[in-house]
One Martini backbone bead per residue (centre of mass of N, CA, C, O) as a GRO file, in nm:
protein
  286
    1MET     BB    1   2.888  -7.258   4.478
    2LEU     BB    2   2.786  -7.139   4.220
    3ARG     BB    3   2.790  -6.849   4.313
    4LEU     BB    4   3.094  -6.839   4.355
    5GLN     BB    5   3.186  -6.903   4.077
    6ALA     BB    6   3.046  -6.671   3.930
    7GLU     BB    7   3.169  -6.435   4.096
    8VAL     BB    8   3.468  -6.485   4.046
    9ALA     BB    9   3.456  -6.481   3.741
   10GLY     BB   10   3.348  -6.190   3.713
   11ARG     BB   11   3.581  -6.047   3.856
   12ALA     BB   12   3.801  -6.187   3.651
   13GLY     BB   13   3.684  -6.200   3.351
   14LYS     BB   14   3.537  -6.483   3.322
   15GLU     BB   15   3.331  -6.745   3.232
   16ALA     BB   16   3.443  -6.951   3.458
   17GLY     BB   17   3.416  -7.155   3.757
   18LEU     BB   18   3.591  -7.357   4.021
   19PHE     BB   19   3.574  -7.554   4.304
   20PHE     BB   20   3.831  -7.604   4.559
   21PRO     BB   21   3.985  -7.718   4.855
   22SER     BB   22   4.261  -7.624   4.692
   23GLY     BB   23   4.529  -7.493   4.535
   24THR     BB   24   4.673  -7.745   4.442
   25GLN     BB   25   4.432  -7.850   4.283
   26SER     BB   26   4.378  -7.610   4.108
   27ASN     BB   27   4.648  -7.599   3.968
   28PHE     BB   28   4.662  -7.889   3.856
   29ALA     BB   29   4.399  -7.886   3.687
   30ALA     BB   30   4.519  -7.668   3.509
   31LEU     BB   31   4.760  -7.825   3.397
   32MET     BB   32   4.590  -8.057   3.274
   33ALA     BB   33   4.405  -7.892   3.090
   34HIS     BB   34   4.641  -7.772   2.918
   35CYS     BB   35   4.846  -8.044   2.885
   36ALA     BB   36   4.791  -8.288   2.988
   37ARG     BB   37   4.967  -8.555   2.914
   38GLY     BB   38   5.321  -8.547   2.880
   39VAL     BB   39   5.649  -7.341   3.502
   40GLY     BB   40   5.925  -7.066   3.819
   41GLN     BB   41   6.131  -7.217   4.047
   42LEU     BB   42   5.975  -7.059   4.288
   43ALA     BB   43   5.713  -7.163   4.225
   44HIS     BB   44   5.461  -7.334   4.359
   45THR     BB   45   5.412  -7.543   4.119
   46TYR     BB   46   5.712  -7.645   4.153
   47LYS     BB   47   5.806  -7.666   4.478
   48TYR     BB   48   5.521  -7.699   4.667
   49GLU     BB   49   5.343  -7.971   4.528
   50GLY     BB   50   5.500  -8.267   4.533
   51GLY     BB   51   5.522  -8.328   4.223
   52GLY     BB   52   5.241  -8.365   4.071
   53ALA     BB   53   5.296  -8.305   3.771
   54ALA     BB   54   5.489  -8.555   3.739
   55VAL     BB   55   5.354  -8.789   3.886
   56LEU     BB   56   5.045  -8.751   3.761
   57GLY     BB   57   5.097  -8.584   3.458
   58SER     BB   58   5.369  -8.584   3.289
   59ILE     BB   59   5.494  -8.308   3.389
   60GLN     BB   60   5.767  -8.074   3.303
   61PRO     BB   61   5.899  -7.845   3.486
   62GLN     BB   62   6.029  -7.517   3.421
   63PRO     BB   63   6.238  -7.275   3.452
   64LEU     BB   64   6.174  -6.901   3.397
   65GLU     BB   65   6.402  -6.687   3.394
   66LYS     BB   66   6.445  -6.807   3.091
   67ILE     BB   67   6.200  -6.848   2.893
   68ALA     BB   68   6.299  -6.892   2.594
   69ALA     BB   69   6.502  -7.119   2.671
   70ALA     BB   70   6.266  -7.319   2.788
   71ILE     BB   71   6.162  -7.341   2.504
   72LYS     BB   72   6.098  -7.603   2.309
   73PRO     BB   73   6.148  -7.747   2.035
   74ILE     BB   74   6.014  -7.908   1.766
   75ASP     BB   75   6.074  -8.227   1.895
   76ASP     BB   76   6.100  -8.570   1.949
   77HIS     BB   77   6.331  -8.533   2.182
   78PHE     BB   78   6.107  -8.345   2.325
   79ALA     BB   79   5.922  -8.193   2.531
   80ARG     BB   80   5.635  -8.020   2.535
   81THR     BB   81   5.565  -7.694   2.518
   82ARG     BB   82   5.244  -7.541   2.668
   83LEU     BB   83   5.316  -7.362   2.948
   84LEU     BB   84   5.265  -7.051   3.134
   85ALA     BB   85   5.368  -7.010   3.480
   86LEU     BB   86   5.265  -6.784   3.724
   87GLU     BB   87   5.333  -6.575   4.028
   88ASN     BB   88   5.082  -6.371   4.216
   89THR     BB   89   5.250  -6.344   4.430
   90ILE     BB   90   5.618  -6.338   4.505
   91GLY     BB   91   5.751  -6.326   4.799
   92GLY     BB   92   5.547  -6.059   4.829
   93LYS     BB   93   5.564  -5.978   4.544
   94VAL     BB   94   5.502  -5.777   4.262
   95LEU     BB   95   5.459  -5.813   3.955
   96PRO     BB   96   5.553  -5.664   3.692
   97ALA     BB   97   5.366  -5.555   3.438
   98GLY     BB   98   5.589  -5.569   3.206
   99TYR     BB   99   5.664  -5.872   3.259
  100VAL     BB  100   5.391  -5.995   3.208
  101THR     BB  101   5.359  -5.897   2.922
  102GLU     BB  102   5.609  -6.019   2.797
  103ALA     BB  103   5.566  -6.322   2.884
  104VAL     BB  104   5.281  -6.356   2.748
  105GLN     BB  105   5.365  -6.273   2.457
  106LEU     BB  106   5.577  -6.497   2.427
  107ALA     BB  107   5.372  -6.722   2.464
  108ARG     BB  108   5.195  -6.650   2.228
  109ASP     BB  109   5.411  -6.661   2.001
  110ARG     BB  110   5.466  -6.985   2.089
  111GLY     BB  111   5.167  -7.125   2.168
  112LEU     BB  112   5.100  -7.069   2.462
  113SER     BB  113   4.973  -7.103   2.755
  114THR     BB  114   4.818  -6.950   3.052
  115HIS     BB  115   4.904  -6.918   3.412
  116LEU     BB  116   4.784  -6.830   3.746
  117ASP     BB  117   4.917  -6.815   4.060
  118GLY     BB  118   4.652  -6.643   4.275
  119ALA     BB  119   4.657  -6.676   4.585
  120ARG     BB  120   4.742  -6.337   4.609
  121VAL     BB  121   4.585  -6.144   4.404
  122PHE     BB  122   4.453  -5.951   4.611
  123ASN     BB  123   4.704  -5.824   4.704
  124VAL     BB  124   4.765  -5.689   4.437
  125ALA     BB  125   4.503  -5.522   4.415
  126VAL     BB  126   4.561  -5.349   4.668
  127ALA     BB  127   4.856  -5.248   4.616
  128SER     BB  128   4.787  -5.133   4.304
  129GLY     BB  129   4.468  -5.069   4.238
  130LYS     BB  130   4.369  -5.319   4.074
  131ARG     BB  131   4.176  -5.497   3.914
  132LEU     BB  132   4.119  -5.826   3.887
  133ALA     BB  133   4.061  -5.843   3.579
  134VAL     BB  134   4.337  -5.710   3.495
  135LEU     BB  135   4.522  -5.932   3.621
  136CYS     BB  136   4.375  -6.179   3.459
  137GLU     BB  137   4.362  -6.119   3.148
  138PRO     BB  138   4.631  -6.258   3.038
  139PHE     BB  139   4.503  -6.519   3.131
  140ASP     BB  140   4.345  -6.833   3.094
  141SER     BB  141   4.417  -6.891   3.402
  142VAL     BB  142   4.309  -6.882   3.760
  143SER     BB  143   4.420  -6.921   4.090
  144ILE     BB  144   4.204  -6.860   4.389
  145CYS     BB  145   4.252  -6.786   4.722
  146PHE     BB  146   4.073  -6.804   5.064
  147SER     BB  147   4.301  -6.914   5.303
  148LYS     BB  148   4.450  -6.662   5.347
  149GLY     BB  149   4.398  -6.346   5.366
  150LEU     BB  150   4.073  -6.390   5.366
  151GLY     BB  151   4.005  -6.636   5.599
  152ALA     BB  152   3.935  -6.892   5.512
  153PRO     BB  153   3.941  -7.235   5.577
  154LEU     BB  154   3.895  -7.288   5.266
  155GLY     BB  155   3.972  -7.256   4.914
  156SER     BB  156   3.937  -7.260   4.552
  157VAL     BB  157   3.932  -7.073   4.235
  158LEU     BB  158   3.890  -7.163   3.889
  159VAL     BB  159   3.957  -6.960   3.608
  160GLY     BB  160   3.788  -6.950   3.283
  161SER     BB  161   3.692  -7.107   3.031
  162LYS     BB  162   3.453  -7.323   2.981
  163SER     BB  163   3.628  -7.542   2.843
  164LEU     BB  164   3.836  -7.560   3.063
  165ILE     BB  165   3.657  -7.615   3.307
  166ASP     BB  166   3.545  -7.884   3.209
  167VAL     BB  167   3.811  -8.030   3.221
  168ALA     BB  168   3.874  -7.966   3.523
  169HIS     BB  169   3.627  -8.112   3.638
  170ARG     BB  170   3.743  -8.397   3.586
  171TRP     BB  171   4.010  -8.358   3.756
  172ARG     BB  172   3.868  -8.311   4.024
  173LYS     BB  173   3.748  -8.596   4.049
  174VAL     BB  174   4.022  -8.744   4.035
  175LEU     BB  175   4.138  -8.574   4.292
  176GLY     BB  176   3.891  -8.549   4.507
  177GLY     BB  177   3.730  -8.247   4.489
  178GLY     BB  178   3.444  -8.355   4.497
  179MET     BB  179   3.165  -8.209   4.705
  180ARG     BB  180   2.870  -8.215   4.882
  181GLN     BB  181   2.989  -7.987   5.099
  182ALA     BB  182   3.063  -7.713   4.933
  183GLY     BB  183   2.854  -7.500   5.022
  184VAL     BB  184   2.966  -7.434   5.302
  185LEU     BB  185   3.254  -7.347   5.208
  186ALA     BB  186   3.156  -7.132   5.006
  187ALA     BB  187   3.023  -6.939   5.212
  188ALA     BB  188   3.300  -6.852   5.338
  189CYS     BB  189   3.413  -6.731   5.068
  190LEU     BB  190   3.188  -6.519   5.031
  191TYR     BB  191   3.251  -6.370   5.286
  192ALA     BB  192   3.533  -6.301   5.217
  193LEU     BB  193   3.474  -6.144   4.952
  194ASP     BB  194   3.287  -5.926   5.101
  195HIS     BB  195   3.494  -5.845   5.373
  196ASN     BB  196   3.835  -5.923   5.313
  197VAL     BB  197   3.976  -5.739   5.087
  198GLU     BB  198   4.037  -5.450   5.197
  199ARG     BB  199   4.189  -5.547   5.463
  200LEU     BB  200   4.469  -5.613   5.342
  201ALA     BB  201   4.596  -5.335   5.406
  202ASP     BB  202   4.650  -5.405   5.700
  203ASP     BB  203   4.864  -5.616   5.645
  204HIS     BB  204   5.056  -5.435   5.498
  205ALA     BB  205   5.098  -5.240   5.733
  206ASN     BB  206   5.201  -5.457   5.938
  207ALA     BB  207   5.446  -5.534   5.778
  208ALA     BB  208   5.580  -5.256   5.775
  209HIS     BB  209   5.606  -5.243   6.082
  210LEU     BB  210   5.771  -5.490   6.133
  211ALA     BB  211   6.009  -5.412   5.960
  212ALA     BB  212   6.079  -5.146   6.111
  213GLY     BB  213   6.134  -5.294   6.386
  214LEU     BB  214   6.366  -5.488   6.271
  215GLU     BB  215   6.546  -5.263   6.150
  216SER     BB  216   6.624  -5.135   6.438
  217ILE     BB  217   6.800  -5.379   6.458
  218ALA     BB  218   7.130  -5.440   6.430
  219HIS     BB  219   7.113  -5.759   6.370
  220VAL     BB  220   6.898  -5.695   6.145
  221LYS     BB  221   6.782  -5.788   5.825
  222VAL     BB  222   6.572  -5.627   5.575
  223GLN     BB  223   6.353  -5.645   5.338
  224SER     BB  224   6.153  -5.530   5.126
  225VAL     BB  225   5.807  -5.431   5.135
  226ALA     BB  226   5.494  -5.489   4.962
  227THR     BB  227   5.308  -5.660   5.148
  228ASN     BB  228   5.263  -5.962   5.373
  229MET     BB  229   5.590  -5.987   5.370
  230VAL     BB  230   5.871  -6.080   5.590
  231PHE     BB  231   6.226  -6.061   5.537
  232ALA     BB  232   6.470  -6.197   5.773
  233GLN     BB  233   6.798  -6.159   5.914
  234PHE     BB  234   6.984  -6.369   6.131
  235PRO     BB  235   7.206  -6.457   6.334
  236GLN     BB  236   7.298  -6.777   6.369
  237GLU     BB  237   7.374  -6.774   6.687
  238HIS     BB  238   7.060  -6.667   6.757
  239CYS     BB  239   6.832  -6.853   6.662
  240VAL     BB  240   6.785  -7.061   6.891
  241PRO     BB  241   6.772  -6.871   7.140
  242LEU     BB  242   6.543  -6.686   7.030
  243GLU     BB  243   6.332  -6.910   7.010
  244ALA     BB  244   6.343  -6.989   7.321
  245TRP     BB  245   6.273  -6.702   7.427
  246LEU     BB  246   5.984  -6.689   7.289
  247LYS     BB  247   5.860  -6.940   7.404
  248GLU     BB  248   5.875  -6.861   7.706
  249ARG     BB  249   5.673  -6.598   7.595
  250GLY     BB  250   5.447  -6.740   7.392
  251ILE     BB  251   5.624  -6.749   7.116
  252LEU     BB  252   5.590  -6.914   6.805
  253THR     BB  253   5.877  -7.006   6.614
  254GLN     BB  254   6.103  -7.013   6.323
  255MET     BB  255   6.421  -6.959   6.346
  256LEU     BB  256   6.610  -6.828   6.090
  257CYS     BB  257   6.840  -6.676   5.913
  258ALA     BB  258   6.586  -6.691   5.716
  259SER     BB  259   6.290  -6.523   5.764
  260ARG     BB  260   5.925  -6.566   5.756
  261PHE     BB  261   5.666  -6.311   5.771
  262VAL     BB  262   5.312  -6.329   5.813
  263THR     BB  263   5.036  -6.142   5.751
  264HIS     BB  264   4.701  -6.143   5.897
  265LYS     BB  265   4.389  -6.154   6.031
  266ASP     BB  266   4.525  -6.290   6.314
  267VAL     BB  267   4.705  -6.026   6.313
  268SER     BB  268   4.800  -5.777   6.515
  269ARG     BB  269   4.953  -5.511   6.617
  270GLY     BB  270   4.997  -5.609   6.905
  271ASP     BB  271   5.145  -5.863   6.829
  272ILE     BB  272   5.385  -5.726   6.688
  273ASP     BB  273   5.475  -5.563   6.940
  274THR     BB  274   5.529  -5.804   7.124
  275PHE     BB  275   5.748  -5.926   6.943
  276LEU     BB  276   5.937  -5.686   6.936
  277THR     BB  277   5.996  -5.655   7.227
  278GLU     BB  278   6.131  -5.936   7.259
  279VAL     BB  279   6.353  -5.913   7.058
  280LYS     BB  280   6.490  -5.668   7.179
  281ALA     BB  281   6.540  -5.795   7.456
  282TYR     BB  282   6.727  -6.017   7.367
  283PHE     BB  283   6.953  -5.819   7.239
  284ALA     BB  284   7.002  -5.665   7.498
  285ALA     BB  285   7.091  -5.936   7.670
  286HIS     BB  286   7.323  -6.016   7.411
   0.00000   0.00000   0.00000
């Protein structure tokens, strides 16, 4: 585990790292380390982590589409604004470098700390051709996940300054994230770090292939693809019968009017072609 923490911190250009069993714990410990008791609206730390920041940390996340307006004035009537948290990728898209620079500079000017939910930051590195350290440099802390595109069974590493990681270490204990079995789990993450980063380009290519195949179907609308996520819109009247059609053919999906498809290590080009063949067959029959 110590080797993993040091390796990830070094690649990210930070002083120290701390292993967590999940990205939710890693993000939350970072928020607590930055804010103590007391982050955009679609970001994972805001929307999809069970309200932990508010329930456990007395932290009140705020939507950041208008960052300057979300920063509260120093006034006893308001909760203190302490942290800017961004997510990259978000919705499969790479945050524009200019946006990151402006947002972080605004945070610095207002005396805020900065955190990056970098669950898929290696996807950003592969898609942009930038080193991990360059992507992490603007932020005081970054949470990096190994159980998504990198294919490890679980695990995230929080990186930042040694003083911040020391505080996060205590919060990991409080959250139940300290495990004597962590070395076995960290070994899987180290393998992923050494073998599965460059292959993320395959996931991006597969996502582009999937998007092109779906886009060729007259009834389907597809958003542009940047990394490993494909967002497609299907006619509402076809969602339930299409899902049943695919299930009968051994393909399990949750077909919604707006569906998200994520390519990863366990999805091959052949799997995608099989899926596309059956979707096209459905619409040809209906």
